[in-house]
C-alpha positions as CSV (number, residue, x, y, z in Angstrom):
1,M,51.9,-57.1,-97.0
2,S,50.4,-53.7,-95.9
3,T,47.7,-51.2,-94.7
4,T,47.2,-47.8,-95.9
5,D,45.3,-44.9,-93.8
6,K,43.6,-42.7,-96.3
7,R,41.9,-39.8,-95.5
8,N,39.5,-37.2,-97.4
9,V,40.0,-33.6,-96.8
10,P,37.3,-31.7,-96.5
11,V,37.1,-28.0,-98.0
12,K,34.1,-25.8,-97.8
13,V,33.3,-23.5,-100.9
14,G,30.2,-21.2,-100.3
15,A,27.4,-23.9,-99.5
16,K,29.1,-26.9,-100.6
17,V,31.3,-29.0,-98.9
18,Y,33.8,-31.0,-101.0
19,N,36.1,-34.3,-100.2
20,L,39.6,-33.7,-101.7
21,R,41.5,-37.1,-102.0
22,F,44.7,-37.6,-104.2
23,N,45.9,-40.6,-105.2
24,Y,48.1,-41.6,-108.2
25,D,46.2,-41.3,-111.0
26,A,45.3,-37.5,-109.7
27,L,48.8,-36.6,-109.3
28,T,49.2,-38.0,-113.4
29,T,46.6,-36.1,-114.1
30,I,47.8,-33.1,-112.6
31,E,50.8,-33.7,-114.7
32,D,49.2,-34.7,-117.9
33,T,47.0,-31.7,-117.8
34,L,49.8,-29.2,-116.9
35,G,52.5,-30.8,-118.9
36,K,55.2,-30.4,-115.9
37,P,55.8,-32.7,-113.3
38,F,54.0,-32.6,-110.0
39,L,57.4,-31.0,-107.8
40,D,56.8,-27.9,-110.2
41,V,53.1,-28.1,-110.1
42,F,53.8,-28.0,-106.0
43,V,56.1,-25.2,-106.3
44,S,53.6,-23.0,-107.8
45,L,50.9,-23.4,-105.9
46,T,53.0,-21.6,-103.0
47,K,53.6,-19.0,-106.0
48,L,49.3,-18.2,-106.1
49,S,49.3,-19.9,-110.1
50,F,45.6,-19.8,-110.5
51,V,46.0,-23.1,-113.2
52,S,47.9,-24.5,-111.3
53,V,45.0,-24.1,-108.5
54,K,42.2,-25.0,-110.6
55,V,44.0,-28.0,-112.1
56,V,45.2,-29.3,-108.5
57,F,41.3,-28.9,-107.2
58,W,39.4,-30.9,-110.0
59,A,42.4,-34.0,-109.7
60,G,41.5,-33.3,-106.2
61,L,38.0,-33.7,-106.6
62,R,37.7,-36.7,-109.1
63,K,37.9,-39.5,-106.5
64,N,34.8,-38.3,-104.5
65,H,33.0,-35.8,-107.2
66,P,33.6,-37.7,-110.5
67,E,30.9,-35.3,-111.9
68,V,32.5,-32.4,-111.5
69,Q,34.4,-31.7,-114.8
70,L,38.0,-29.3,-115.4
71,E,35.5,-26.4,-117.2
72,D,33.5,-26.5,-113.8
73,V,36.2,-25.8,-111.3
74,G,36.2,-22.1,-111.9
75,E,32.9,-21.4,-110.9
76,I,33.2,-23.7,-108.4
77,L,36.6,-21.6,-107.2
78,D,34.7,-18.2,-107.8
79,E,31.8,-19.5,-104.5
80,C,35.3,-19.5,-102.6
81,E,36.0,-17.2,-100.0
82,E,39.6,-17.8,-98.5
83,L,41.4,-18.6,-101.9
84,P,44.0,-19.5,-99.0
85,Q,42.2,-22.0,-97.0
86,M,41.6,-23.1,-100.0
87,I,45.3,-23.4,-100.5
88,K,45.8,-25.0,-97.6
89,A,43.1,-27.5,-97.6
90,L,45.1,-28.6,-101.5
91,T,48.1,-29.3,-99.3
92,A,46.6,-31.3,-96.6
93,S,45.5,-33.1,-99.0
94,L,48.6,-34.1,-101.3
95,E,50.3,-34.2,-97.8
96,N,48.2,-36.9,-97.0
97,F,49.1,-38.8,-100.0
98,F,52.4,-38.6,-99.3
99,S,52.5,-39.2,-95.7
100,K,50.5,-42.5,-95.7
101,K,50.8,-44.5,-92.7
102,T,51.7,-48.0,-93.7
103,E,52.6,-51.2,-91.6
104,A,54.6,-53.4,-92.7
105,V,53.2,-57.9,-92.2
């Protein structure tokens, strides 16, 4: 048995704070939506692929903000003052998923 340390990564967009959390379902949603493996999507974030940023942000919102639909994300991102900070938050949240602390019992 193992325990997992899951954290939300808050990101402020305009006047609102969103809590990003990635899980297995979010990653498969990204792959299904974009039609390519997650690693390719992750690399495209560093190359500032706007479609990838939009889909990855939406997938990260689904756990804590299920009311936000993909078609809403463009409007939310329009309010983002610092796109590089957004990408850092996305990356931090993804890294959190892949580096979960586990303890074997």
